N, C-alpha and C positions, 0 to 999 in steps of 0.2 A: 576616511583618510584619503581616499582617491580623489575626492572633490576639494581637498584642502588647497588654499591659494599657494602658488609656487613663488618662492623667493629666489631671485637671481643671486649669483655670486656677489655682485656689487651691492645688492640689497643686504645680504648677510654681512658684508664688509662694513657698511655704514652702521648697521644696527649694533654690531659688536664694538666698533670704534666709539660710538656714542656711550655705551655702557662702561667702556674702559677709560672714559674721560679724555679721549684723544681727538674728538672732533672739535672740542673747545676746552680750554683749561677750566678746572672746577675751583670753586671757592671753598670746597670742603677742607676741613682741617686734615693734617696728616693722619691722625688716628682714624677719623671718619673714612678717609679714602682707603686706607689699608683694610679696614673692615669691609667696606663695600666691594673691594677687589678680591676679597677672600685671601688676603695676604700677598706678598711679593716674593717670588722665588729669589732666594738670597744665599746660595751656597758660596758666592764670592763675597769677600768682606765688605766691599764698598760700592761696586758698580750699581747696585740697586737704588742708591740715592738718586741717580739720574731718572729712574722709573717714576719717582715722585715728582721731581722737578718738571718732567715733560707733561705731567698731568694736572698740576696744581698752579693756581695763580699766585699763591703766597706760601712758599715753603722755604724753610731755612735748614740747611744740612746740620748746622750746629744744634738747632732745636730738636730735630729728629734724633741726633746722636745723644742728646741729653735724655730724651725719652727712653732710649735703649739703656743708658746708664742707670736711669732711675727706675727701671723695671716696669715701665708702662708699655714697652714693646719688648718682644723676645724673638730670638731666632731658634727654630727647632724643626725637627723632621715631622712633616705632615703629609700633604698631598704627594703621591708618587714616591713617598719615603725620601723626599728631597727637603733641604733646609729652606724654610720660609720665614719671612718676617711677618709677625702677626701681633696684634694687641695682646696684652696680658689676659684680657677677658676671653679672647678667642683661643688662646693657648690652652686655657683651662677647660673651655667648653668643647673644643673640637678634637682634642688629642685622642680621646677614646674611640672616635670614629675611624681612626687610622691605625689602631693597634695592630690589626691583622696585616695591613699593608706594610708597615715598618718591620714587623716580625717576619713576614714572608720574604722580604728583601734580605734580611739578615740570614735566614735559614738557607736561602738559595746560594749564598756566597760562603757561609761559615758553618752550616748545620752539621756537616759530616765530622767536623772537629769537636762537636759538642755532644756526640752520642754517648748516652749513659751517664751524663753528668746530672747532678741534682740541681735543676734549674732554679728552683725556689731558693735554695741556699746560695747559689751563685748570684741571683738577683739581689738578695738581701745584703750580701757582702759588698756587691758593687754599689748599691744605694748608700750604704754606710760610708764607704770610702769617698764618693763624690760629694756627699753632704757634709763630710768633715772638711773637705777642701776641694774646690773644682779641679779636675784633672783632665789632661789630654788623654786620648785613647791609648797612646804609648805608655804613659804613666800608669793609667788604670790597669792595662794589661800586665805590666810588670808586677804591680802590687797583688793582683789576683793570682798570678802565677806562683806567688809565694805559698798560697794555700793549695793550688792545683798545679804542681810543678810539671806534671806529665802532659799538660794541655798547652796548646798554642796560645801565647799571650794575646795576640791580635784578635783571635776568635773569642776569647773570654771577654775582652773589652767590647767587641761588637755585639755580643749577647746582651750586654747591659743596654746598649743603644736599642736593640730590637725588642727587648722585654720591658724596658722602663721608659719613662717619658723624660728625656733629657733636653736641656736647653744649653746652647753655647753662651757663655757669659762674657761680658766686657772684660778687658778692652777690645776683644775681638769684635769687629764690626763698627767700632766707633769711627766717626769721621776723621780722616787724615791721621789715623792712629793705627798701629799694628799691634797684634797680640796673638798669643797661641790659642788654638782652638780647644779651650778647656770647657768641661761640662759639669753640670750638677743636675739634680732633678727639678722639674718644673714646680712641684709642690714646695720644695725647700726654697727655691729662688723667689717664688712669688708669695710664699707664706699662706697659701690657701690650697685646699684639696682640688683635685680634678673633678669636673662635673661629668655626669652621665645622662643628663636629661635632654640634651640636644640630639635630634634624630637625623638619620640619613635623609629623610624627607625634607627636613629643614635645610640640610646641606645642598640638596639638589635645587631647591628654590633659590638659595643664595647664588649658586653657580649660574643659573639662568639669568639672574639679575645682573651679573657681571660679564657673562660670556655668551648668552643666548642670542638668537634661537639656536638650538643644538639637538643633535641626535643622542640616543642613549650611548652610543659608542664614544661620542664626544665627552659626555659626562664621565664615563669610565676612564677615558684617556687622561683627563684632568686630575681625577681623584686617585686613580689606582684601585678603586673599588670595583667589584663585579656584581652581577645580578641586579643591575639598576632598572631593568625592565619592570621588575616587581614594584619598585618605588614609583615609577611613572604611572603604572596602573592605579596605585593607591591615590595618586595626585590627579587623576583624570579630570575631576570636576573643577580643579584649580588651574588647569593648563589649557592652552589653545594649541592647535597643530597647523603646520604648514608642510609643504613639500619643497625639495630643492630640485635643481636641474638634473640631478642624477636619479631622481625618483625616491629619495630617502625621506623618511618622516622626521620632521623637526618639531620640537616641543618648545613652548615659550610661556611666559607669564602674560596674561591678557593686557595689562596696562604698561608693559615694558616698551621703551622707545624703539620704533622702527622707522627711521627717517627716510625721506625720499632718497633713492639711490644716487641721484645727481647732486645731492648737497655737497658742497666743497669740503675736502679734507686737507687741512694744512700739513706741511711737511713736519715730520716728527723724528726725533732721535731716540731710539730704543737702546736700552742696555743689553748686554749679553744675557741670555736666559730670561728675557722678558716673557712673562706668562701669556701675553697676547699671542705669541707665536708657538706656544707649547701646549695649549689647552683644548685642542680639538683633534679628533682622529683624522679628519680631512682639513688640512691647513691651507687649502687653496683659497679660502676667503681672504687671506693676506699674502701668502707666499707665492711668488711668481715663478714661471719657468726660467726666467733669467737668474733667479737665485740658485737653482740647481745647476745651471750652466757655469756657475762660478766654481763648481766642485763641492759645494756644500750638500749635505745629505740630511735626512730626517734624524739620523742617529748620531751624526757628528757634532762637533762643537758648534754652538750657536754664536755667530759673530755679533758685533754691535751693528744693528741694522738701521737703515733710514727708510721711512715710509714716504713715498711720493704718491699723491692721490690715493692714499690709504693702503698702498701695496708696497711690498719689499722691492725697492729699486736702487739700493746702494748700501754700502757699509762705511763705517767711519772708525778712525783711530786718532789718538792724540800723541804728540811727542813734545818733550819739554827740554829746552836748553837754557839753564839758569832760570831767568824770570820771563823767558819768551816761550809761548805755547803755540803749537801749530795743530790745527784740526785738519786732517786729510780725509777727503771724501772720495770714495771709489764708486762712481755711478755704475749701474748695470746697463744703462742706455744713455743716449745723448739727452742732456737736460736743456730745456728752453732757457732763454735769458731770464724769464720771470721765475722759473724754478731755481736757477742758480742764485738769484737775488734773495729769494725767500729762504733758501738753505743757508746762505751766508748770514743773514740776519739771525736766524734761529741758532746757527752754529756759534756765533759770537756770544749770544745769550747763554748758551750751554757752557762755553769756556769761562764766562764771568761767574757762573755758578760753581763749576767744578774746580777752577783754578783761581780762587779769589786773590791770592797773593802774587799772581803774575802781573807784569806791567805792560806787556805787549802781546798781541794775538794776531794770528794769520789763519785764514781758511783757504786751503789749497784743494783744487779739483784735479784728480787724475783722469786721463782719457778713459772712456768705457773700454772694457776688455773685449776683444773680438769674439 
């Protein structure tokens, strides 16, 4: 371990950008990209569409929306107990690996309100209700409270989320459409049972393919799982090791891409909650000191970020007045003329994707904050 090659911060940046399809756009299909990336964090109904656009050469928001409607894609609680967009195949294959993560999250917030309840009976009742008709948690809680009137309705509903495998159903999440966050079981929605043959070892390999090289803490941060040291030991003959500049041990797949640290990284617009910025315990391979000087924190809301030279160097927002849309860029530092030109070109392409019915577009740059 002590003799392992050391990867600089910039080398880690380029390696992960490559695997995240952000050094160059990929020709993968939307489903192939979503599976490669281990899903897209998708607790917001729509912003994650930008996460596909910024990574793929040919993606249609309407096509992806149709895949969600047609049950080829689903949104459900997985890694870190957060809502992720995954393929139907991954929803069925991966959900059992995160049972304890989702349940732990539920018990931490609502467990005291469920003491003494027959959880098997509660889960059965909840499953029957949401399989009869998809329900919001408010609706589900009210119906369950008819049987358990002395219990907090919100806690009853959250118990079903924590103990069952629920998916959010359309129209929630469909492109340019709104809908209530209604849920049913994954098995009912997809018409197939959950699988249990995929292992945590398989999950770690997939994580490294999309986010490596990485430490064990990075793997645990992304997944919400614990005791992954044991998994890495089992995978020892399938992995290679590196060091980072802080002396930590990084694990990786032997044939995974690790580009030259000086390879150019084009500007990229990320959506809020992009997993690129949330999937390592040490996020310094992407997040700059300037980011924190804006008042953002590791625990606070994640804004829509701009990558310049592969690192967080700005945020962006859009405003619309009738059929005119303005993209406003807040740089964290002074941009060169070439960077402004590249951001403008990329920004206009973003607006063409996200606001296809608009007729005019502007890209405005605010001065860097002191």
